[in-house]
C-alpha positions as CSV (number, residue, x, y, z in Angstrom):
1,M,0.0,0.0,0.0
2,T,1.4,3.4,-1.0
3,R,1.1,6.2,1.5
4,T,1.2,10.0,0.7
5,I,3.7,11.5,3.1
6,T,3.2,15.0,4.4
7,L,6.0,15.7,6.8
8,T,6.0,19.1,8.6
9,P,9.3,19.6,10.4
10,P,8.3,20.2,14.1
11,R,9.8,23.7,14.4
12,T,7.8,24.6,17.5
13,E,8.6,28.1,18.7
14,L,7.6,29.5,22.1
15,R,5.5,32.5,21.2
16,F,3.3,34.4,23.6
17,Q,2.4,37.4,21.5
18,P,-0.8,36.5,19.7
19,V,-1.4,37.1,16.0
20,D,-3.3,40.4,15.6
21,L,-6.9,39.8,15.6
22,D,-7.6,42.6,13.2
23,G,-6.0,40.3,10.5
24,V,-8.2,37.3,11.6
25,P,-11.7,38.6,12.0
26,E,-13.1,35.0,11.8
27,V,-11.9,34.6,15.4
28,D,-14.2,37.2,17.0
29,A,-17.0,36.3,14.5
30,L,-16.9,32.8,15.8
31,L,-17.0,33.9,19.4
32,R,-20.0,36.2,18.7
33,R,-21.9,33.3,17.1
34,L,-21.1,31.3,20.3
35,G,-22.5,34.1,22.5
36,T,-19.4,34.7,24.4
37,G,-18.6,38.1,22.9
38,P,-15.3,38.9,21.2
39,F,-12.0,38.8,22.9
40,D,-11.1,41.6,25.3
41,R,-7.9,42.7,23.5
42,A,-6.3,43.9,26.9
43,D,-6.6,40.4,28.4
44,L,-5.1,38.3,25.6
45,T,-2.1,36.0,25.2
46,A,-0.9,33.1,23.0
47,L,0.1,29.6,24.1
48,P,3.1,27.8,22.7
49,G,2.7,25.4,19.7
50,R,2.8,25.2,15.9
51,N,-0.7,26.6,15.5
52,D,-1.9,30.2,16.0
53,T,-3.6,30.6,19.3
54,W,-5.5,33.2,21.4
55,A,-6.3,32.8,25.1
56,G,-8.1,35.2,27.5
57,R,-11.4,36.7,28.6
58,T,-14.1,37.8,26.3
59,T,-16.2,40.9,26.6
60,G,-18.9,38.6,27.9
61,G,-16.7,37.4,30.7
62,A,-15.9,33.9,29.4
63,R,-12.5,32.5,29.5
64,V,-11.8,31.1,26.0
65,F,-9.0,29.4,24.1
66,V,-9.1,29.6,20.3
67,K,-6.8,27.5,18.1
68,R,-6.3,28.2,14.3
69,L,-4.8,25.1,12.7
70,T,-2.0,26.2,10.4
71,G,-0.4,24.3,7.5
72,P,-1.3,23.1,3.9
73,P,-5.1,23.3,3.4
74,Q,-5.5,19.5,2.9
75,D,-3.6,18.9,6.2
76,V,-5.7,21.4,8.0
77,R,-8.9,19.9,6.8
78,A,-7.8,16.4,7.8
79,R,-6.7,17.6,11.3
80,M,-10.0,19.5,11.8
81,G,-12.0,16.5,10.8
82,R,-10.2,14.2,13.2
83,A,-10.5,16.8,16.1
84,L,-14.3,17.0,15.5
85,A,-14.6,13.2,15.2
86,Y,-13.1,12.9,18.7
87,E,-15.8,15.3,20.0
88,R,-18.5,13.2,18.4
89,I,-17.1,10.0,19.9
90,V,-17.0,11.3,23.5
91,A,-20.2,13.4,23.3
92,D,-22.2,10.9,25.3
93,A,-19.4,9.0,27.0
94,P,-19.1,8.5,30.8
95,A,-17.3,11.2,32.7
96,D,-14.2,9.1,33.3
97,V,-13.3,8.8,29.6
98,L,-10.2,10.7,28.5
99,R,-11.3,14.2,27.5
100,G,-10.0,17.4,26.3
101,P,-11.0,20.9,27.4
102,A,-14.7,21.5,26.6
103,L,-15.2,22.4,22.9
104,L,-17.4,25.6,22.6
105,G,-17.6,25.6,18.9
106,S,-15.7,25.5,15.6
107,D,-15.4,27.1,12.2
108,P,-14.0,24.3,9.9
109,D,-13.7,26.6,6.9
110,A,-11.4,28.9,8.9
111,G,-9.7,26.1,10.7
112,L,-10.8,27.4,14.1
113,L,-11.6,25.5,17.3
114,A,-12.8,27.4,20.5
115,F,-12.5,25.7,23.9
116,D,-12.9,26.5,27.6
117,Y,-9.7,28.2,28.7
118,L,-8.3,26.2,31.6
119,Q,-6.1,29.2,32.7
120,D,-4.8,27.7,35.9
121,A,-4.1,24.2,34.5
122,R,-0.6,22.9,34.8
123,S,0.8,20.6,32.0
124,G,1.8,17.1,32.7
125,A,5.3,18.0,31.4
126,E,5.5,20.7,34.2
127,L,4.3,18.3,36.8
128,M,6.7,15.7,35.6
129,A,9.6,18.1,35.9
130,D,8.4,19.2,39.4
131,Q,8.1,15.5,40.5
132,E,4.4,16.1,41.0
133,F,2.9,13.8,38.4
134,T,2.2,11.1,41.0
135,P,1.5,7.4,40.5
136,E,-2.1,8.1,41.6
137,L,-2.5,10.6,38.8
138,A,-0.9,8.2,36.3
139,H,-3.4,5.5,37.5
140,R,-6.3,7.9,36.7
141,A,-4.8,8.7,33.4
142,G,-4.5,5.0,32.6
143,I,-8.2,4.4,33.5
144,A,-9.3,7.4,31.4
145,L,-7.2,6.2,28.3
146,G,-8.5,2.7,28.7
147,R,-12.1,3.9,28.8
148,L,-11.5,5.9,25.6
149,H,-9.9,2.9,23.8
150,A,-13.0,0.8,24.9
151,R,-15.5,3.2,23.3
152,P,-17.7,1.4,20.9
153,V,-17.4,2.6,17.3
154,G,-20.1,2.1,14.7
155,P,-19.9,2.1,10.9
156,G,-21.4,5.6,10.8
157,D,-18.8,7.2,12.9
158,D,-16.5,7.6,9.9
159,L,-13.2,7.6,11.8
160,E,-9.8,7.8,9.9
161,R,-8.1,4.5,9.8
162,G,-4.8,5.4,8.2
163,T,-1.7,5.2,10.3
164,P,0.2,8.3,11.4
165,V,3.3,9.4,9.3
166,L,5.9,8.2,11.8
167,P,7.6,5.8,11.9
168,S,7.8,5.7,8.2
169,P,9.5,3.0,6.2
170,E,9.6,5.4,3.2
171,L,11.5,8.1,5.1
172,L,13.9,5.5,6.5
173,E,14.7,4.6,2.9
174,A,14.9,8.2,1.5
175,L,13.7,11.8,2.2
176,P,11.6,13.6,-0.4
177,A,13.6,16.5,-2.0
178,A,11.2,19.0,-0.6
179,V,11.7,17.7,3.0
180,F,15.4,17.4,2.5
181,E,15.9,21.0,1.6
182,E,14.0,22.2,4.7
183,L,15.9,20.2,7.3
184,S,18.6,21.5,9.6
185,G,22.1,20.0,9.7
186,A,21.2,18.1,12.9
187,E,18.0,16.7,11.4
188,L,19.9,15.5,8.3
189,E,22.5,13.9,10.6
190,T,19.7,12.2,12.5
191,W,18.0,10.9,9.4
192,R,21.4,9.7,8.1
193,L,22.0,7.7,11.3
194,L,18.5,6.1,11.1
195,Q,18.7,5.3,7.4
196,N,22.1,3.5,7.8
197,D,20.9,1.4,10.7
198,A,19.6,-1.9,9.1
199,P,18.5,-3.6,12.3
200,L,16.5,-0.6,13.3
201,I,14.8,-0.4,9.9
202,A,13.9,-4.1,10.2
203,A,12.5,-3.5,13.7
204,V,10.2,-0.7,12.4
205,H,9.0,-3.0,9.6
206,R,8.1,-5.6,12.2
207,L,6.4,-3.1,14.4
208,L,4.3,-1.7,11.6
209,A,3.3,-5.2,10.5
210,D,2.2,-6.0,14.0
211,E,0.3,-2.7,14.2
212,Q,-1.6,-3.6,11.0
213,A,-2.7,-6.9,12.6
214,A,-3.7,-5.3,15.9
215,P,-7.2,-4.4,17.0
216,R,-8.1,-0.7,16.1
217,V,-9.6,1.5,18.8
218,P,-10.3,5.3,19.2
219,A,-6.9,6.6,19.9
220,H,-5.2,10.1,20.5
221,C,-2.0,9.0,18.4
222,D,0.2,11.8,19.6
223,L,0.1,11.5,23.4
224,R,2.8,13.5,25.1
225,M,3.1,14.8,28.7
226,D,2.8,18.4,27.6
227,Q,-0.7,17.7,26.4
228,F,-1.9,16.5,29.7
229,L,-3.6,19.4,31.6
230,V,-4.3,19.1,35.3
231,T,-6.5,21.7,37.2
232,G,-6.5,21.9,41.0
233,R,-3.9,20.7,43.4
234,P,-2.4,17.3,42.5
235,G,-4.5,14.7,44.3
236,P,-7.8,12.9,44.0
237,D,-9.8,16.1,43.5
238,S,-7.8,17.4,40.6
239,R,-9.2,17.2,37.1
240,L,-7.3,15.7,34.2
241,H,-7.6,16.6,30.6
242,V,-5.7,15.9,27.4
243,A,-5.5,18.5,24.6
244,D,-4.7,18.4,20.9
245,W,-6.9,15.7,19.3
246,E,-6.0,16.5,15.6
247,E,-4.4,13.1,15.2
248,F,-7.3,11.1,16.6
249,R,-8.3,8.1,14.6
250,L,-9.0,4.3,14.8
251,A,-5.5,3.0,15.6
252,D,-3.5,0.4,17.5
253,P,-3.9,1.3,21.2
254,A,-0.1,0.6,21.6
255,R,0.7,4.0,20.1
256,D,-1.0,5.8,23.0
257,V,0.3,3.5,25.8
258,G,3.8,3.5,24.2
259,G,3.7,7.3,24.0
260,F,3.1,7.7,27.7
261,A,5.7,5.1,28.7
262,G,8.1,6.7,26.2
263,E,7.8,10.1,27.8
264,W,8.9,8.7,31.2
265,L,11.7,6.6,29.6
266,H,12.9,9.8,28.0
267,R,12.6,11.7,31.3
268,A,14.6,9.0,33.1
269,V,17.5,9.3,30.6
270,H,17.6,13.1,30.8
271,D,17.6,13.0,34.5
272,I,20.9,11.2,34.5
273,V,22.6,14.7,34.2
274,T,20.4,16.3,36.8
275,T,20.0,16.0,40.6
276,R,16.2,15.4,40.2
277,G,15.2,12.7,42.5
278,D,18.8,12.2,43.9
279,A,19.0,11.4,47.6
280,D,22.3,13.1,47.9
281,T,22.3,16.1,45.5
282,A,25.7,17.4,46.8
283,A,27.5,14.3,45.5
284,F,26.4,15.2,41.9
285,A,28.8,18.2,41.8
286,G,31.9,16.2,41.8
287,L,30.6,13.2,39.8
288,S,32.5,12.0,36.7
289,M,30.2,10.9,33.9
290,T,32.0,7.7,32.9
291,R,30.1,5.1,31.0
292,E,29.7,3.1,34.2
293,T,28.4,6.1,36.0
294,V,25.9,6.9,33.3
295,L,24.6,3.3,33.2
296,A,24.3,3.2,36.9
297,R,22.5,6.6,37.2
298,G,20.3,5.6,34.2
299,A,19.1,2.5,36.1
300,E,18.6,4.5,39.3
301,K,16.5,7.1,37.6
302,L,14.4,4.5,35.7
303,T,13.8,2.5,38.8
304,R,12.6,5.8,40.5
305,L,10.1,6.7,37.7
306,R,9.0,3.2,36.8
307,P,6.2,3.2,39.4
308,V,4.4,6.0,37.5
309,V,4.2,3.9,34.3
310,Q,3.3,0.8,36.3
311,E,0.3,2.6,37.9
312,F,-0.7,4.0,34.5
313,W,-0.6,0.5,33.1
314,R,-2.5,-1.0,36.0
315,G,-5.2,1.6,35.6
316,Y,-5.3,1.0,31.9
317,R,-5.7,-2.8,32.4
318,T,-8.4,-2.1,34.9
319,A,-10.4,-0.3,32.3
320,R,-9.5,-2.7,29.5
321,P,-9.0,-6.1,31.0
322,D,-9.7,-7.8,27.6
323,A,-6.8,-5.8,25.8
324,D,-5.0,-8.0,23.4
325,P,-2.1,-10.0,24.7
326,G,0.4,-8.4,22.4
327,L,-0.4,-4.9,23.5
328,A,2.4,-4.5,26.1
329,E,5.2,-5.7,23.7
330,R,4.0,-3.4,20.9
331,A,3.6,-0.5,23.3
332,T,7.2,-1.1,24.5
333,A,8.3,-0.9,20.8
334,F,6.4,2.3,20.3
335,A,8.0,3.7,23.6
336,G,11.4,2.9,22.1
337,W,10.3,4.6,18.8
338,H,9.1,7.6,20.9
339,L,12.8,8.3,22.0
340,L,13.9,8.3,18.4
341,D,11.0,10.7,17.6
342,R,12.2,12.9,20.4
343,L,15.7,12.9,18.9
344,L,14.2,14.1,15.5
345,A,12.2,16.8,17.4
346,G,15.3,17.9,19.2
347,A,17.4,18.0,16.1
348,A,14.8,20.4,14.6
349,R,15.5,22.9,17.3
350,S,19.3,22.6,17.3
351,N,22.3,22.8,15.0
352,R,23.8,19.7,16.4
353,L,22.8,16.5,18.2
354,L,23.3,16.6,22.0
355,G,25.0,13.7,23.7
356,I,22.1,13.1,26.1
357,E,19.6,12.9,23.2
358,R,21.9,10.3,21.5
359,A,21.9,8.4,24.7
360,A,18.2,8.5,24.9
361,A,17.9,7.4,21.2
362,G,20.2,4.5,21.9
363,I,18.0,3.2,24.7
364,G,14.9,3.7,22.6
365,R,16.6,1.7,19.8
366,T,17.3,-1.2,22.2
367,A,13.6,-1.2,23.3
368,L,12.5,-1.1,19.7
369,L,14.7,-3.9,18.6
370,D,13.8,-6.3,21.5
371,P,10.5,-5.1,23.1
372,A,9.7,-8.4,24.7
373,R,12.8,-8.2,26.8
374,F,12.0,-4.6,28.0
375,T,8.3,-4.6,28.8
376,H,9.0,-4.9,32.5
377,V,11.9,-2.4,32.3
378,V,9.7,0.4,31.1
379,G,6.8,-0.5,33.5
380,L,4.4,-2.4,31.1
381,G,4.8,-5.9,32.7
382,D,2.1,-7.9,34.3
383,A,-0.5,-5.5,35.8
384,S,-2.0,-8.1,38.2
């Protein structure tokens, strides 16, 4: 089967000055139709991401977040369709299904989505860095994701069934000229490393073949910690949301489970060169980063963070006790790919590959090549 590849380099830029609304009258027009009134220009900001965003209070007193999807028109239409399909699937779902911020309305022709603005929410990435994304919160996230994956889908729901672009056998063979010309030196170096790694390419082919044979469920397909939004103090009374549903489709549940596990695996590797979680932070100052030290600290960091993934997996299996028996192994492979994907994303923001990113990619490669051996290592072992 031939796939059309549209690869937009992930050149995410932190930008907090919103696009001038005078140049996008469709935004206030949508808000007027929704009855919130237009944005108060004095109380307006933008949130980081590849899309144009506006967040603040409207003249009617509502707190609203508006996203305008950017990119080629065909890509925008596809992403809008997937985001709205997600809203249809969860419209009558139980409260404990994984949800995004409440959708207020949309303008598909203008590529606009308007949501409740969770102004005081903290992202999962922030909570992870502050060591406040607890196993209890991970357990709830696992249950919520499992409930979403268990949602029944009928023939009239018209969900996309195509697989996401990455990992791509085509790109591992050669880059299209248009993509090649847009990439940084670090990105080209990364792709060169991947394309010359025959065992890695074979493992990707095995994973994608396993994915094609796997059951399809309603899935986020781009699950990262920065998309988790938590309101309230971390604890049983906090509320958990997940944003950015433009990749939603019928897919292998291993993509979402592996995305979550891969985020924590990536965090463990990056923590090797920090004092985060160290019992004796003073000892780090004089530490020599030999190969043996790196391996030992990596094992310590992973052991410390593994309970978060284990609780996530336990919650997920509580919600989906009938999940297929190969899920954990495929999810471990996708967790491994996640670290390689993070290597590509980091290369897009840098002129050279960082040593710690190379280390993370090496661990990801190992998990991708032999996932059966590493399911327990990443926290996706027996949930009983």
